[in-house]
N, CA, C and O atoms as a DFTB+ gen file, in Angstrom:
600 C
 N C O
     1  1     -65.843      40.759     -21.950
     2  2     -64.265      40.792     -22.114
     3  2     -63.614      41.962     -21.234
     4  3     -64.156      42.851     -20.577
     5  1     -62.325      41.669     -21.437
     6  2     -61.520      42.713     -20.443
     7  2     -61.068      43.661     -21.401
     8  3     -61.030      43.648     -22.632
     9  1     -60.682      44.612     -20.401
    10  2     -60.513      45.856     -21.515
    11  2     -59.115      45.458     -22.075
    12  3     -58.325      44.656     -21.576
    13  1     -58.962      46.251     -23.317
    14  2     -57.835      46.274     -24.203
    15  2     -56.689      46.975     -23.386
    16  3     -56.837      47.916     -22.606
    17  1     -55.615      46.389     -23.688
    18  2     -54.474      46.317     -23.378
    19  2     -54.171      46.349     -22.069
    20  3     -53.323      47.110     -21.603
    21  1     -54.849      45.518     -21.390
    22  2     -54.198      44.835     -19.962
    23  2     -53.956      43.445     -19.789
    24  3     -54.734      42.529     -20.057
    25  1     -52.745      43.365     -19.293
    26  2     -52.548      42.070     -19.276
    27  2     -51.947      41.693     -17.490
    28  3     -50.850      41.891     -16.969
    29  1     -52.586      41.392     -17.218
    30  2     -52.397      41.346     -15.434
    31  2     -51.386      40.177     -15.182
    32  3     -50.528      40.302     -14.308
    33  1     -51.485      38.973     -15.985
    34  2     -50.802      37.546     -16.089
    35  2     -49.297      37.813     -16.429
    36  3     -48.428      37.116     -15.905
    37  1     -49.040      38.633     -17.143
    38  2     -47.388      38.889     -17.568
    39  2     -47.234      40.396     -17.367
    40  3     -47.838      41.201     -18.076
    41  1     -46.429      40.747     -16.406
    42  2     -46.297      42.364     -15.826
    43  2     -45.549      42.923     -17.394
    44  3     -44.498      42.547     -17.914
    45  1     -46.390      43.783     -17.786
    46  2     -45.828      44.471     -19.124
    47  2     -46.045      43.620     -20.290
    48  3     -45.466      43.845     -21.352
    49  1     -46.704      42.834     -20.160
    50  2     -47.198      41.690     -21.422
    51  2     -47.769      42.618     -22.522
    52  3     -48.443      43.633     -22.342
    53  1     -47.429      42.156     -23.523
    54  2     -48.262      42.191     -24.661
    55  2     -47.224      41.603     -25.880
    56  3     -46.344      40.757     -25.724
    57  1     -47.640      42.398     -27.303
    58  2     -46.685      41.959     -28.260
    59  2     -45.530      42.922     -28.375
    60  3     -45.505      44.145     -28.239
    61  1     -44.427      41.916     -28.707
    62  2     -43.257      42.793     -28.580
    63  2     -42.746      42.835     -30.433
    64  3     -42.635      43.836     -31.141
    65  1     -42.576      41.754     -30.712
    66  2     -42.009      41.306     -32.198
    67  2     -42.228      39.847     -32.624
    68  3     -42.297      39.017     -31.717
    69  1     -42.372      39.343     -34.189
    70  2     -42.132      38.203     -34.720
    71  2     -41.015      38.300     -35.432
    72  3     -40.633      39.256     -36.107
    73  1     -40.365      36.983     -35.205
    74  2     -39.029      36.903     -36.013
    75  2     -39.003      35.724     -37.406
    76  3     -39.675      34.701     -37.538
    77  1     -38.257      36.151     -38.073
    78  2     -38.344      35.419     -39.162
    79  2     -36.599      35.046     -39.926
    80  3     -35.545      35.664     -39.775
    81  1     -36.760      34.391     -40.356
    82  2     -34.835      33.748     -41.070
    83  2     -35.588      34.119     -42.674
    84  3     -36.707      33.859     -43.116
    85  1     -34.598      34.719     -43.169
    86  2     -35.155      35.204     -44.666
    87  2     -33.838      35.003     -45.441
    88  3     -32.720      35.245     -44.984
    89  1     -34.121      34.515     -46.708
    90  2     -33.225      34.129     -48.006
    91  2     -32.479      35.146     -48.605
    92  3     -31.337      34.873     -48.974
    93  1     -32.949      36.333     -48.776
    94  2     -32.137      37.407     -49.330
    95  2     -32.198      38.680     -47.816
    96  3     -33.079      39.518     -47.625
    97  1     -31.040      38.437     -47.006
    98  2     -31.234      39.851     -45.929
    99  2     -31.780      40.809     -46.702
   100  3     -32.960      41.099     -46.506
   101  1     -30.846      41.642     -47.969
   102  2     -30.672      42.901     -48.150
   103  2     -32.308      43.466     -48.743
   104  3     -32.908      44.523     -48.547
   105  1     -32.688      42.143     -49.592
   106  2     -34.094      42.206     -50.088
   107  2     -35.037      42.316     -49.162
   108  3     -35.817      43.237     -49.402
   109  1     -35.251      41.729     -48.212
   110  2     -36.114      41.905     -47.215
   111  2     -36.053      43.096     -46.377
   112  3     -37.085      43.548     -45.881
   113  1     -35.017      43.585     -46.203
   114  2     -34.967      44.850     -44.956
   115  2     -35.036      46.082     -46.063
   116  3     -35.195      47.219     -45.619
   117  1     -34.922      45.888     -47.473
   118  2     -35.142      46.901     -48.363
   119  2     -36.479      47.023     -48.324
   120  3     -36.906      48.118     -47.960
   121  1     -37.585      45.818     -48.727
   122  2     -38.859      45.770     -48.780
   123  2     -39.763      46.234     -47.497
   124  3     -40.891      46.722     -47.566
   125  1     -39.074      45.993     -46.413
   126  2     -39.856      46.599     -44.995
   127  2     -39.512      47.658     -44.604
   128  3     -40.213      48.252     -43.784
   129  1     -38.167      48.279     -45.144
   130  2     -38.009      49.788     -44.622
   131  2     -38.423      50.540     -45.764
   132  3     -39.330      51.357     -45.611
   133  1     -37.782      50.356     -47.122
   134  2     -38.383      51.008     -47.821
   135  2     -39.995      51.190     -48.525
   136  3     -40.671      52.149     -48.897
   137  1     -40.186      49.614     -48.469
   138  2     -41.717      49.613     -48.889
   139  2     -42.887      49.850     -48.085
   140  3     -43.934      50.471     -48.269
   141  1     -42.197      48.882     -46.733
   142  2     -43.731      49.681     -45.882
   143  2     -43.062      50.529     -44.794
   144  3     -43.780      50.327     -43.815
   145  1     -42.286      51.194     -44.500
   146  2     -41.848      52.246     -43.582
   147  2     -41.367      51.925     -42.400
   148  3     -41.324      52.778     -41.513
   149  1     -40.869      50.479     -42.169
   150  2     -40.662      50.369     -40.684
   151  2     -39.296      51.181     -40.877
   152  3     -38.844      51.548     -41.961
   153  1     -38.666      51.410     -39.484
   154  2     -37.334      51.773     -38.934
   155  2     -36.826      50.918     -38.373
   156  3     -37.244      50.252     -37.426
   157  1     -35.268      50.843     -39.273
   158  2     -34.305      50.054     -38.168
   159  2     -33.914      50.473     -36.873
   160  3     -33.315      51.539     -36.733
   161  1     -34.203      49.710     -35.867
   162  2     -33.732      49.914     -34.585
   163  2     -32.656      49.691     -33.953
   164  3     -32.065      50.458     -33.193
   165  1     -32.258      48.149     -34.397
   166  2     -31.660      47.523     -33.548
   167  2     -30.697      46.456     -34.930
   168  3     -31.356      46.056     -35.889
   169  1     -29.289      46.144     -34.846
   170  2     -29.132      45.071     -35.432
   171  2     -27.655      44.540     -34.980
   172  3     -26.920      45.184     -34.232
   173  1     -27.318      43.232     -35.561
   174  2     -26.322      42.955     -35.188
   175  2     -25.932      41.855     -36.005
   176  3     -26.593      41.531     -36.991
   177  1     -24.691      41.147     -35.580
   178  2     -24.030      40.323     -36.256
   179  2     -23.217      40.385     -37.647
   180  3     -23.267      41.484     -38.200
   181  1     -22.537      39.464     -38.247
   182  2     -21.382      39.384     -39.510
   183  2     -22.383      39.025     -40.682
   184  3     -23.427      38.384     -40.556
   185  1     -21.808      39.619     -41.973
   186  2     -22.233      39.518     -43.074
   187  2     -22.196      37.832     -43.425
   188  3     -23.180      37.235     -43.861
   189  1     -21.299      37.394     -43.238
   190  2     -20.742      36.059     -43.881
   191  2     -19.840      36.342     -45.178
   192  3     -19.906      35.428     -46.001
   193  1     -19.057      37.357     -45.513
   194  2     -18.211      37.494     -46.876
   195  2     -17.196      36.619     -46.533
   196  3     -16.971      35.797     -47.421
   197  1     -16.392      36.501     -45.379
   198  2     -15.670      35.744     -45.383
   199  2     -15.494      34.580     -45.533
   200  3     -16.383      33.896     -45.026
   201  1     -14.384      33.816     -46.227
   202  2     -14.938      32.392     -47.005
   203  2     -15.195      31.631     -45.428
   204  3     -14.601      32.009     -44.417
   205  1     -16.167      30.530     -45.451
   206  2     -16.727      29.692     -45.103
   207  2     -17.227      30.353     -43.444
   208  3     -17.353      29.742     -42.383
   209  1     -17.403      31.628     -43.718
   210  2     -18.226      32.329     -42.528
   211  2     -19.831      32.070     -42.897
   212  3     -20.440      32.001     -43.964
   213  1     -20.164      31.976     -41.699
   214  2     -21.784      31.927     -41.379
   215  2     -22.441      33.884     -41.463
   216  3     -22.043      34.868     -40.840
   217  1     -23.627      33.728     -42.588
   218  2     -24.261      35.329     -42.415
   219  2     -25.349      35.077     -40.801
   220  3     -26.351      34.383     -40.633
   221  1     -24.512      36.073     -39.749
   222  2     -25.602      35.837     -38.609
   223  2     -25.939      36.986     -38.807
   224  3     -26.344      36.982     -37.645
   225  1     -26.290      38.492     -39.325
   226  2     -26.943      39.179     -39.511
   227  2     -28.230      39.097     -38.827
   228  3     -28.874      38.049     -38.761
   229  1     -28.637      40.308     -38.271
   230  2     -30.529      40.185     -37.668
   231  2     -30.270      41.988     -37.437
   232  3     -29.346      42.754     -37.164
   233  1     -32.058      42.052     -37.813
   234  2     -32.447      43.538     -37.712
   235  2     -33.616      43.785     -37.030
   236  3     -34.720      43.346     -37.352
   237  1     -33.396      44.419     -36.180
   238  2     -35.294      44.948     -35.511
   239  2     -35.431      46.167     -36.069
   240  3     -34.696      47.118     -36.336
   241  1     -37.176      45.733     -36.229
   242  2     -37.626      46.933     -37.483
   243  2     -38.791      47.016     -36.262
   244  3     -39.073      46.108     -35.480
   245  1     -39.378      48.344     -36.323
   246  2     -39.924      49.227     -35.487
   247  2     -41.219      49.268     -36.684
   248  3     -41.069      49.937     -37.707
   249  1     -42.291      48.603     -36.470
   250  2     -43.670      48.998     -37.045
   251  2     -43.740      50.131     -37.258
   252  3     -43.608      50.660     -38.362
   253  1     -44.017      50.806     -35.953
   254  2     -44.799      52.020     -36.247
   255  2     -45.087      51.907     -35.171
   256  3     -45.082      53.101     -34.875
   257  1     -45.388      51.345     -34.167
   258  2     -46.120      51.510     -33.132
   259  2     -45.519      50.641     -31.442
   260  3     -46.134      50.227     -30.459
   261  1     -43.994      50.686     -31.835
   262  2     -43.243      50.102     -30.493
   263  2     -43.651      48.948     -30.426
   264  3     -43.656      48.435     -29.307
   265  1     -44.316      47.837     -32.050
   266  2     -43.969      46.286     -32.147
   267  2     -42.817      46.673     -33.390
   268  3     -42.564      47.708     -34.006
   269  1     -42.265      45.265     -33.411
   270  2     -41.167      44.724     -34.076
   271  2     -41.682      43.674     -35.092
   272  3     -42.699      42.986     -35.002
   273  1     -40.690      43.707     -36.149
   274  2     -40.197      42.679     -36.904
   275  2     -38.956      42.457     -37.078
   276  3     -38.248      43.353     -37.538
   277  1     -38.337      40.994     -36.686
   278  2     -37.077      41.156     -36.396
   279  2     -36.617      40.237     -37.617
   280  3     -37.408      39.349     -37.933
   281  1     -35.605      40.332     -38.232
   282  2     -35.255      39.429     -39.700
   283  2     -33.934      39.101     -39.315
   284  3     -33.196      39.852     -38.677
   285  1     -33.571      37.655     -39.823
   286  2     -32.620      36.992     -39.735
   287  2     -31.908      36.651     -40.617
   288  3     -32.656      36.233     -41.501
   289  1     -30.690      36.554     -40.989
   290  2     -30.266      36.396     -42.425
   291  2     -29.904      34.818     -42.390
   292  3     -30.060      34.284     -41.291
   293  1     -29.564      34.222     -43.167
   294  2     -29.286      32.573     -43.362
   295  2     -30.132      31.731     -43.428
   296  3     -29.897      30.576     -43.074
   297  1     -31.345      32.127     -43.909
   298  2     -32.435      30.912     -44.575
   299  2     -31.647      30.214     -45.640
   300  3     -30.689      30.932     -45.925
   301  1     -31.652      29.261     -46.250
   302  2     -31.088      28.786     -46.914
   303  2     -31.756      27.816     -47.760
   304  3     -31.184      26.927     -48.392
   305  1     -33.304      28.098     -47.725
   306  2     -34.171      27.528     -48.510
   307  2     -34.260      28.357     -49.616
   308  3     -33.874      29.520     -49.499
   309  1     -34.859      27.815     -51.043
   310  2     -34.771      28.381     -52.102
   311  2     -35.788      29.402     -52.269
   312  3     -36.739      28.638     -52.438
   313  1     -36.175      30.291     -52.328
   314  2     -37.071      31.657     -52.361
   315  2     -37.862      31.262     -53.471
   316  3     -38.899      31.926     -53.489
   317  1     -37.782      30.348     -54.519
   318  2     -38.721      30.359     -55.555
   319  2     -39.555      29.007     -55.290
   320  3     -40.435      28.546     -56.017
   321  1     -39.097      28.508     -54.141
   322  2     -39.814      27.112     -54.047
   323  2     -41.302      28.049     -52.256
   324  3     -41.234      29.045     -51.537
   325  1     -42.204      27.014     -52.405
   326  2     -43.310      27.587     -51.410
   327  2     -42.724      27.718     -50.404
   328  3     -41.640      27.134     -50.383
   329  1     -43.107      28.488     -49.159
   330  2     -42.152      28.526     -47.956
   331  2     -43.115      27.265     -47.122
   332  3     -44.334      27.183     -47.273
   333  1     -42.604      26.673     -46.559
   334  2     -43.747      25.689     -45.361
   335  2     -44.641      26.243     -44.972
   336  3     -44.727      27.457     -45.158
   337  1     -45.524      25.605     -44.360
   338  2     -46.459      25.822     -43.528
   339  2     -46.114      25.996     -42.125
   340  3     -45.343      25.087     -41.819
   341  1     -46.314      26.657     -41.275
   342  2     -46.230      26.270     -39.931
   343  2     -47.030      26.699     -38.798
   344  3     -48.191      26.585     -39.192
   345  1     -47.042      27.135     -37.594
   346  2     -47.644      27.231     -36.799
   347  2     -48.318      28.943     -37.126
   348  3     -49.397      29.383     -36.731
   349  1     -47.462      29.523     -37.811
   350  2     -47.912      31.088     -37.737
   351  2     -48.708      31.389     -39.110
   352  3     -48.080      31.330     -40.167
   353  1     -49.762      31.634     -39.110
   354  2     -50.562      31.635     -40.379
   355  2     -50.196      32.886     -41.192
   356  3     -49.935      32.750     -42.387
   357  1     -50.165      33.973     -40.673
   358  2     -49.678      35.512     -41.004
   359  2     -49.411      36.131     -39.733
   360  3     -49.458      35.680     -38.588
   361  1     -48.973      37.830     -40.421
   362  2     -48.987      38.615     -39.467
   363  2     -49.812      39.366     -39.647
   364  3     -50.134      39.435     -40.833
   365  1     -50.490      40.181     -38.806
   366  2     -50.999      41.467     -39.178
   367  2     -50.436      42.867     -38.712
   368  3     -49.959      43.059     -37.593
   369  1     -50.575      44.043     -39.930
   370  2     -49.929      45.115     -39.478
   371  2     -51.177      46.010     -39.350
   372  3     -52.015      45.794     -40.225
   373  1     -51.533      47.107     -38.324
   374  2     -52.767      48.129     -38.049
   375  2     -52.250      48.950     -39.112
   376  3     -51.058      49.250     -39.169
   377  1     -53.216      49.371     -40.066
   378  2     -53.319      50.753     -40.786
   379  2     -55.044      51.244     -40.234
   380  3     -56.009      50.714     -39.682
   381  1     -54.687      52.470     -40.750
   382  2     -55.849      53.399     -40.893
   383  2     -56.154      53.416     -42.262
   384  3     -57.288      53.771     -42.583
   385  1     -55.314      53.083     -43.161
   386  2     -55.791      52.807     -44.787
   387  2     -55.317      51.470     -45.458
   388  3     -54.257      51.350     -46.073
   389  1     -56.353      50.369     -45.232
   390  2     -55.627      49.310     -46.019
   391  2     -55.420      49.149     -47.112
   392  3     -54.576      48.295     -47.385
   393  1     -56.304      50.124     -48.587
   394  2     -56.014      50.266     -50.051
   395  2     -54.642      50.871     -49.630
   396  3     -53.716      50.081     -49.816
   397  1     -54.335      51.893     -49.189
   398  2     -52.847      52.691     -49.241
   399  2     -51.526      51.983     -48.877
   400  3     -50.442      52.051     -49.456
   401  1     -51.889      51.265     -47.743
   402  2     -50.866      50.195     -47.391
   403  2     -50.835      49.004     -48.376
   404  3     -49.703      48.610     -48.655
   405  1     -51.678      48.480     -48.845
   406  2     -52.019      47.341     -49.837
   407  2     -50.968      48.308     -51.206
   408  3     -49.825      47.963     -51.507
   409  1     -51.515      49.199     -51.681
   410  2     -50.785      49.365     -52.741
   411  2     -48.901      49.888     -52.933
   412  3     -48.223      49.630     -53.928
   413  1     -48.392      50.678     -51.636
   414  2     -47.332      51.000     -51.449
   415  2     -46.736      49.182     -51.416
   416  3     -45.950      48.868     -52.311
   417  1     -47.054      48.344     -50.621
   418  2     -46.750      46.838     -50.737
   419  2     -46.277      46.670     -51.973
   420  3     -45.108      46.715     -52.354
   421  1     -47.584      46.407     -52.778
   422  2     -47.225      46.134     -54.172
   423  2     -46.348      46.900     -54.983
   424  3     -45.545      46.245     -55.647
   425  1     -46.309      48.291     -55.095
   426  2     -45.308      48.955     -55.763
   427  2     -44.133      48.770     -55.177
   428  3     -43.282      49.429     -55.774
   429  1     -43.448      47.845     -53.786
   430  2     -42.269      47.537     -53.296
   431  2     -42.076      46.253     -54.015
   432  3     -40.942      45.781     -54.088
   433  1     -43.031      45.686     -54.521
   434  2     -42.524      44.435     -54.914
   435  2     -43.227      43.403     -54.580
   436  3     -42.961      42.451     -55.314
   437  1     -44.153      43.128     -53.648
   438  2     -45.085      42.127     -52.814
   439  2     -45.976      41.918     -53.657
   440  3     -46.370      42.754     -54.471
   441  1     -46.498      40.453     -53.510
   442  2     -47.176      39.581     -54.427
   443  2     -48.728      39.723     -53.817
   444  3     -48.840      39.860     -52.599
   445  1     -49.868      39.693     -54.616
   446  2     -50.788      40.170     -54.099
   447  2     -50.998      38.550     -53.488
   448  3     -50.422      37.585     -53.990
   449  1     -51.834      38.469     -52.437
   450  2     -52.517      37.252     -51.677
   451  2     -54.014      37.445     -51.789
   452  3     -54.759      36.573     -52.236
   453  1     -54.539      38.986     -51.234
   454  2     -55.800      39.235     -51.168
   455  2     -55.728      40.614     -51.119
   456  3     -54.906      41.298     -50.510
   457  1     -57.276      41.207     -52.271
   458  2     -56.742      42.258     -52.460
   459  2     -57.725      43.209     -51.353
   460  3     -58.653      42.551     -50.881
   461  1     -57.678      44.073     -51.070
   462  2     -58.351      44.812     -50.548
   463  2     -59.892      44.839     -50.098
   464  3     -60.614      45.545     -50.802
   465  1     -60.382      44.297     -49.225
   466  2     -62.140      44.339     -48.965
   467  2     -62.439      44.411     -47.578
   468  3     -61.624      44.306     -46.662
   469  1     -63.492      44.571     -47.498
   470  2     -64.338      44.935     -46.120
   471  2     -64.892      43.538     -45.965
   472  3     -65.483      43.065     -46.935
   473  1     -64.783      42.872     -44.940
   474  2     -65.418      41.845     -44.281
   475  2     -66.299      41.641     -43.291
   476  3     -65.599      41.747     -42.284
   477  1     -67.367      41.421     -42.953
   478  2     -68.277      41.255     -41.948
   479  2     -67.994      39.684     -41.268
   480  3     -68.199      38.518     -41.604
   481  1     -67.362      40.456     -40.035
   482  2     -67.235      39.211     -38.960
   483  2     -68.681      38.957     -38.168
   484  3     -69.335      39.950     -37.847
   485  1     -69.074      37.899     -37.919
   486  2     -70.401      37.967     -37.274
   487  2     -70.298      37.416     -35.227
   488  3     -71.013      36.804     -34.433
   489  1     -69.274      37.955     -35.216
   490  2     -69.017      37.902     -33.982
   491  2     -69.682      38.376     -32.757
   492  3     -70.902      38.313     -32.905
   493  1     -69.327      38.840     -31.571
   494  2     -70.422      39.040     -30.476
   495  2     -69.414      40.406     -30.207
   496  3     -68.256      40.287     -29.808
   497  1     -70.123      41.836     -30.524
   498  2     -70.964      42.378     -31.813
   499  2     -70.419      41.949     -33.349
   500  3     -69.244      41.677     -33.593
   501  1     -71.314      41.945     -34.156
   502  2     -70.672      41.710     -35.167
   503  2     -70.080      43.030     -35.502
   504  3     -70.592      44.055     -35.052
   505  1     -68.815      43.076     -36.423
   506  2     -68.200      43.618     -36.806
   507  2     -67.509      43.925     -38.672
   508  3     -67.174      42.963     -39.364
   509  1     -67.426      45.230     -39.136
   510  2     -66.794      45.055     -40.025
   511  2     -65.189      45.435     -39.961
   512  3     -64.672      46.324     -39.284
   513  1     -64.685      44.702     -40.672
   514  2     -62.818      44.973     -41.233
   515  2     -62.381      44.988     -42.186
   516  3     -62.571      43.934     -42.792
   517  1     -61.679      45.902     -42.849
   518  2     -61.151      46.297     -43.707
   519  2     -59.642      45.667     -43.883
   520  3     -58.755      46.354     -43.374
   521  1     -59.304      44.676     -44.415
   522  2     -58.327      43.913     -45.039
   523  2     -57.670      43.709     -46.158
   524  3     -58.215      44.027     -47.215
   525  1     -56.502      43.197     -46.157
   526  2     -55.796      42.938     -47.066
   527  2     -54.431      41.826     -46.786
   528  3     -53.990      41.612     -45.657
   529  1     -53.894      41.198     -48.020
   530  2     -52.831      40.173     -47.636
   531  2     -52.064      40.244     -48.716
   532  3     -52.547      40.208     -49.848
   533  1     -50.819      40.350     -48.485
   534  2     -49.647      40.193     -49.457
   535  2     -49.010      39.006     -49.087
   536  3     -49.377      38.253     -48.185
   537  1     -47.877      38.843     -49.942
   538  2     -46.807      38.032     -49.934
   539  2     -45.485      39.086     -49.775
   540  3     -45.290      40.006     -50.569
   541  1     -44.634      38.801     -48.638
   542  2     -43.546      39.234     -48.876
   543  2     -42.431      38.751     -49.579
   544  3     -42.725      37.985     -50.497
   545  1     -40.959      39.028     -49.377
   546  2     -39.930      38.365     -50.126
   547  2     -39.785      37.003     -50.136
   548  3     -39.512      36.322     -51.125
   549  1     -40.052      36.455     -48.541
   550  2     -39.457      34.805     -48.730
   551  2     -41.064      34.257     -48.931
   552  3     -41.151      33.055     -48.678
   553  1     -42.322      34.880     -49.324
   554  2     -43.548      34.323     -49.283
   555  2     -44.092      34.226     -48.292
   556  3     -45.071      33.480     -48.259
   557  1     -43.646      35.002     -46.981
   558  2     -44.273      35.139     -45.665
   559  2     -45.580      35.881     -45.997
   560  3     -45.553      36.541     -47.036
   561  1     -46.703      35.880     -45.290
   562  2     -47.997      36.488     -45.404
   563  2     -48.301      37.406     -44.569
   564  3     -48.181      37.143     -43.373
   565  1     -48.847      38.923     -45.042
   566  2     -48.877      39.641     -44.310
   567  2     -50.350      40.696     -44.669
   568  3     -50.688      41.218     -45.732
   569  1     -50.874      40.723     -43.571
   570  2     -52.588      40.775     -43.529
   571  2     -51.948      42.520     -43.138
   572  3     -51.182      42.859     -42.235
   573  1     -52.370      43.051     -43.812
   574  2     -52.953      45.030     -43.645
   575  2     -54.468      45.125     -42.803
   576  3     -55.443      45.244     -43.545
   577  1     -54.693      45.090     -41.579
   578  2     -55.865      45.450     -41.109
   579  2     -56.188      46.735     -40.333
   580  3     -55.460      47.301     -39.518
   581  1     -57.577      47.135     -40.793
   582  2     -58.197      48.333     -40.514
   583  2     -59.786      48.145     -39.629
   584  3     -60.827      47.674     -40.088
   585  1     -59.606      48.535     -38.629
   586  2     -60.727      48.881     -37.848
   587  2     -60.318      49.198     -36.005
   588  3     -59.830      48.661     -35.010
   589  1     -61.033      50.659     -36.579
   590  2     -60.592      51.642     -35.029
   591  2     -60.773      50.958     -33.994
   592  3     -59.855      50.862     -33.180
   593  1     -61.954      50.345     -33.790
   594  2     -62.384      49.395     -32.179
   595  2     -61.469      48.176     -31.767
   596  3     -61.384      47.739     -30.620
   597  1     -60.642      47.581     -33.125
   598  2     -60.056      46.587     -32.272
   599  2     -58.488      46.373     -32.553
   600  3     -57.850      45.550     -31.897
């Protein structure tokens, strides 16, 4: 395997952000900032309160490591309905304390998808990861991932 953090095919390559369209912009911003401690770093658009105007707000949130979640307003899906399956299965947020991250998300209104657990993965070499999964305000699945070696 090659050294982590080196992508020679794409100059300066690496993960920058994941974007999602949300049903309730304010609720999602509150969940990610107050609940998960992310920091708003760049926003744009209009709130669509004028008659006939579209809600075009968007916001980049720093996850804490220079990676971002980008939230767009205007998803007209009923949030009570299950989110459709797509290409992405989930996003994973790095943490040094899976249980604390899970507890904080639950206190902020997340729904449990899988309680914190240590899983053994029989890779090469075999490794243990401590993980947990929650569902955010729009049903998005978020994993908390702890392993100092990966």
